[in-house]
Every structure is written in structure tokens, then in C-alpha cells.
C-alpha positions as CSV (number, residue, x, y, z in Angstrom):
1,X,-54.1,31.9,-122.4
2,X,-50.5,31.6,-121.2
3,X,-51.2,34.1,-118.4
4,X,-54.2,32.1,-117.2
5,X,-52.3,28.9,-117.2
6,X,-49.4,30.5,-115.4
7,X,-51.7,31.7,-112.6
8,X,-53.7,28.4,-112.3
9,X,-51.2,25.7,-112.8
10,X,-48.8,26.3,-109.8
11,X,-51.6,25.7,-107.3
12,X,-52.8,22.4,-108.8
13,X,-50.1,20.1,-107.4
14,X,-50.6,21.4,-103.9
15,X,-54.3,20.9,-104.1
16,X,-53.8,17.4,-105.5
17,X,-51.6,16.6,-102.6
18,X,-54.2,18.1,-100.1
19,X,-56.9,16.0,-101.7
20,X,-54.9,12.8,-101.5
21,X,-54.0,13.5,-97.9
22,X,-57.3,15.1,-97.0
23,X,-57.6,13.4,-93.6
24,X,-54.2,14.5,-92.5
25,X,-54.4,18.0,-93.9
26,X,-58.0,18.7,-92.6
27,X,-58.5,16.4,-89.6
28,X,-61.8,18.1,-88.6
29,X,-63.4,17.3,-91.9
30,X,-65.3,14.0,-92.2
31,X,-63.4,11.5,-94.2
32,X,-66.1,10.9,-96.8
33,X,-66.1,14.6,-97.7
34,X,-62.8,14.4,-99.6
35,X,-64.7,13.8,-102.8
36,X,-66.7,17.0,-102.2
37,X,-63.5,18.9,-101.4
38,X,-61.9,17.7,-104.7
39,X,-64.9,18.7,-106.7
40,X,-65.0,22.1,-105.1
41,X,-61.3,22.7,-105.8
42,X,-61.7,21.6,-109.4
43,X,-64.8,23.9,-109.8
44,X,-62.9,26.8,-108.3
45,X,-59.9,26.4,-110.6
46,X,-62.3,26.1,-113.5
47,X,-63.9,29.4,-112.6
48,X,-60.5,31.1,-112.1
49,X,-59.3,29.8,-115.4
50,X,-62.4,30.8,-117.3
51,X,-62.3,34.4,-115.8
52,X,-58.6,34.7,-116.6
53,X,-59.1,33.5,-120.2
54,X,-62.0,35.8,-120.7
55,X,-60.7,38.9,-118.9
56,X,-57.1,38.3,-118.1
57,X,-55.7,39.9,-121.3
58,X,-57.7,43.1,-120.5
59,X,-56.3,43.1,-116.9
60,X,-52.7,42.7,-118.0
61,X,-52.9,45.4,-120.7
62,X,-54.8,47.9,-118.6
63,X,-51.6,48.9,-116.8
């Protein structure tokens, strides 16, 4: 669990800032798509966290 949190947590502040400043970070994206961007980022981190919780221990010990 600590391994999964250590992989996922460092990226969260950067994505939170990118979501807050979505119009400046991604000027080509329509301004009302920032909610969709935030949802996709949250979903992506959830998938990464779930995979690392389920299989991360096996990946670390395999070496």
C-alpha cells in the first residue's frame, strides 16, 4: 500500500494545479471541458492506484 501511495501521490498536486489553471495550461481545450479533464485525471489515478495495490507487491518482489 505504501508503494502505491508513493507512486500516485507525487503527481496529484501537479494535476490539481493543472485542473485549476486548465485554461492557461491547455489553451486549445474548450473552457467548459475542465470538469471532464478533472474527472479523467481522477479516474486515471484511481486505476493506477488500484493496479498498484493489487499487483504492486508482486512487481516489487519479483526482482
